[in-house]
C-alpha positions in Angstrom: 34.7 -11.1 -16.1 38.5 -10.3 -16.0 39.1 -6.5 -16.4 42.2 -7.1 -18.5 40.1 -9.2 -21.0 37.4 -6.5 -21.1 40.0 -3.8 -21.8 41.6 -5.8 -24.6 38.2 -6.5 -26.1 37.2 -2.9 -26.1 40.5 -1.9 -27.7 40.1 -4.6 -30.4 36.5 -3.5 -31.1 37.6 0.1 -31.4 40.5 -0.8 -33.7 38.3 -2.9 -36.0 35.6 -0.1 -36.1 38.3 2.4 -37.1 40.0 0.1 -39.6 43.2 0.3 -37.6 45.1 -2.9 -38.6 48.2 -2.0 -36.6 46.3 -1.7 -33.4 44.3 -4.9 -34.1 47.5 -6.8 -35.0 48.9 -6.3 -31.4 45.8 -8.1 -30.0 45.6 -11.1 -32.4 47.0 -14.5 -31.5 49.4 -16.1 -33.9 46.8 -18.9 -34.4 44.0 -16.4 -34.9 41.1 -17.2 -37.2 38.1 -15.1 -38.3 34.9 -16.8 -39.4 32.6 -14.3 -41.2 28.9 -14.5 -41.6 29.3 -16.5 -44.9 31.5 -19.1 -43.3 34.7 -17.9 -44.9 37.8 -18.4 -42.6 40.6 -15.9 -42.5 43.9 -16.4 -40.7 45.9 -13.6 -39.0 47.8 -12.6 -42.1 44.7 -12.6 -44.3 42.8 -10.6 -41.7 45.4 -7.9 -41.4 46.1 -7.6 -45.1 42.5 -6.5 -45.7 40.8 -5.8 -42.3 37.2 -7.1 -42.4 34.4 -4.7 -41.5 32.9 -5.9 -38.2 29.2 -6.6 -38.6 28.3 -4.8 -35.4 30.5 -1.8 -35.9 31.7 -0.1 -32.7 29.1 -2.1 -30.7 28.0 1.1 -28.9 25.1 0.5 -26.7 25.3 -3.3 -26.8 25.7 -5.4 -23.7 28.3 -8.2 -24.2 28.0 -11.5 -22.3 31.3 -12.6 -21.0 32.7 -15.6 -19.2 36.2 -16.2 -17.7 37.7 -19.7 -17.7 41.2 -19.2 -16.4 43.4 -18.7 -19.4 40.4 -18.6 -21.7 37.6 -16.0 -21.9 34.6 -15.6 -24.2 32.7 -12.5 -25.1 29.4 -12.7 -27.1 27.4 -9.8 -28.4 24.5 -9.4 -30.8 22.2 -7.1 -32.6 19.4 -7.6 -35.2 20.0 -11.3 -35.5 23.7 -10.9 -36.0 25.9 -12.6 -33.4 29.6 -12.4 -32.7 31.7 -14.6 -30.4 35.2 -13.6 -29.5 37.5 -16.2 -27.8 40.4 -14.7 -25.9 43.4 -16.7 -24.5 46.1 -15.7 -22.0 49.6 -15.7 -23.5 52.9 -14.7 -21.9 52.6 -11.2 -23.5 49.0 -10.8 -22.3 45.5 -11.6 -23.6 45.2 -12.3 -27.3 42.2 -13.0 -29.5 42.2 -16.6 -30.8 38.9 -16.6 -32.6 36.4 -14.1 -34.0 33.2 -15.9 -35.1 30.2 -14.4 -36.8 26.7 -15.8 -37.2 23.9 -14.1 -39.1 20.3 -15.3 -38.9 19.3 -12.9 -41.7 20.7 -15.1 -44.5 18.5 -17.5 -46.6 18.2 -20.9 -44.9 20.8 -23.4 -46.0 19.5 -26.5 -47.8 19.0 -29.5 -45.6 17.4 -32.9 -45.6 16.3 -35.4 -43.0 18.7 -36.5 -40.3 20.0 -40.0 -39.6 18.9 -42.3 -36.8 22.4 -43.6 -36.2 25.8 -42.4 -37.3 29.3 -43.2 -36.2 31.1 -39.8 -36.6 31.2 -38.0 -34.3 29.3 -40.1 -31.8 31.8 -43.0 -31.7 34.8 -42.0 -33.8 36.3 -38.7 -35.1 39.1 -37.9 -37.5 41.4 -36.7 -34.7 43.9 -38.4 -32.4 44.0 -36.8 -28.9 47.5 -35.5 -27.9 47.1 -35.8 -24.2 44.7 -36.9 -21.4 42.8 -33.6 -21.3 42.0 -33.7 -25.1 41.0 -37.4 -24.7 38.7 -36.7 -21.8 37.2 -33.6 -23.4 36.5 -35.3 -26.7 35.0 -38.3 -24.9 32.6 -36.0 -23.0 31.7 -34.3 -26.2 31.0 -37.6 -27.9 28.8 -38.7 -25.1 26.9 -35.5 -25.4 26.4 -36.2 -29.1 25.3 -39.7 -28.4 22.7 -38.3 -26.0 21.4 -36.0 -28.8 21.2 -39.0 -31.2 19.5 -41.2 -28.6 17.2 -38.5 -27.2 18.7 -38.5 -23.7 18.1 -35.0 -22.4 19.3 -35.7 -18.8 22.5 -37.3 -20.0 23.1 -34.4 -22.4 22.6 -31.9 -19.6 25.4 -33.5 -17.6 27.9 -32.6 -20.3 26.9 -29.0 -20.7 27.8 -25.9 -18.6 24.9 -24.0 -16.9 25.8 -20.9 -19.0 25.8 -22.9 -22.2 24.8 -21.1 -25.4 24.5 -22.4 -29.0 24.0 -20.0 -31.9 23.4 -21.0 -35.4 21.6 -19.8 -38.6 18.2 -20.7 -37.2 18.6 -20.8 -33.4 20.0 -19.2 -30.3 19.5 -21.6 -27.4 20.4 -21.7 -23.8 20.9 -24.9 -21.9 17.2 -25.1 -21.0 16.2 -24.3 -24.6 18.4 -27.0 -26.1 17.4 -29.6 -23.5 13.7 -28.9 -24.3 14.4 -29.6 -28.0 15.9 -33.0 -27.2 12.9 -33.8 -25.0 10.6 -32.9 -27.8 12.6 -35.1 -30.3 12.3 -37.9 -27.8 8.5 -37.6 -27.8 8.3 -37.3 -31.5 10.9 -39.9 -32.4 12.7 -37.5 -34.7 16.0 -38.6 -36.2 18.8 -36.4 -34.8 22.2 -37.8 -35.4 24.8 -35.0 -35.3 26.5 -33.8 -38.5 29.8 -35.6 -39.1 33.0 -34.0 -38.2 35.3 -33.2 -41.1 38.3 -31.5 -39.4 39.2 -30.1 -36.0 41.9 -28.1 -34.2 42.1 -28.1 -30.4 43.9 -25.4 -28.3 44.5 -26.6 -24.7 44.8 -24.5 -21.6 44.5 -25.2 -17.9 40.9 -26.3 -17.3 39.7 -25.0 -20.8 39.9 -26.2 -24.4 39.0 -24.3 -27.5 37.8 -26.2 -30.5 37.6 -24.9 -34.1 36.2 -27.3 -36.6 34.1 -28.1 -39.7 31.1 -30.3 -39.9 29.3 -31.7 -43.0 25.6 -32.2 -42.5 24.0 -35.3 -44.1 22.5 -33.2 -46.8 23.5 -29.6 -47.2 26.5 -27.3 -46.9 29.4 -27.6 -44.5 29.5 -25.5 -41.3 32.3 -23.8 -39.4 32.0 -24.2 -35.7 33.8 -22.7 -32.7 33.4 -24.2 -29.2 34.8 -23.8 -25.8 34.9 -26.5 -23.1 35.6 -26.0 -19.5 36.7 -28.5 -16.8 34.7 -28.4 -13.6 35.1 -30.9 -10.8 37.0 -33.2 -13.1 34.3 -33.1 -15.8 34.6 -31.5 -19.2 31.5 -29.4 -20.1 30.6 -27.5 -23.3 30.2 -23.8 -22.6 29.5 -22.3 -26.0 29.1 -23.3 -29.6 28.8 -20.9 -32.6 27.9 -22.5 -36.0 28.1 -20.8 -39.4 27.2 -22.3 -42.8 29.8 -22.1 -45.5 27.8 -20.3 -48.1 30.5 -21.2 -50.8 30.4 -24.9 -50.1 28.8 -27.5 -52.3 25.5 -29.0 -51.2 26.5 -32.6 -50.4 24.6 -35.7 -49.5 26.2 -38.3 -47.2 
């Protein structure tokens, strides 16, 4: 992991733990967003006007997991079923935090119903028009990954996921091997597993890395805020991390 990123991350964690908005402000990107454990999203101005209390405090004694992808870096840390992902990006002035995403597995389970066997969005179409070739190719890889989930194709799914892949949600923390095993079991059982439709998305492109912040609406239940990072390796876009938080204030919808 890049030492400059680690230094910036330590400084941010200290500033948040001490409630020092001025110190935190210097480290936040202009496009910064904070997703808290309830799925509420704060922008930079909202965050600094009433600095949230970080769920892990000073993070003393915790061992963060970090990955460096050129101009993008991720740091994940957890304790007692509370997980935090921080996505850093390299700007002209230095490393800045683009996303702070919390997930808690201590909250009541969100309502949900059966999945769908087939679904168009996001497998075949999404409500977003790519702005360049990287976005087009990255989204195409992601859509093929989602088709592999829907059609129970674990080997195809694995081709679109980085070896260090981690997905964290309200009921799971899976590595690449864990998630692949779930798809294999769904194939054996014939379970319906069409991915939740995409409602909205923002992409932030960098050399060989793309950050996605978005919202999904399950077929039955509450919407979820999601932060993902994709990395380009040997010409192939791979998903590296996905954090997913239910919007506790959302309506329970049925699609």
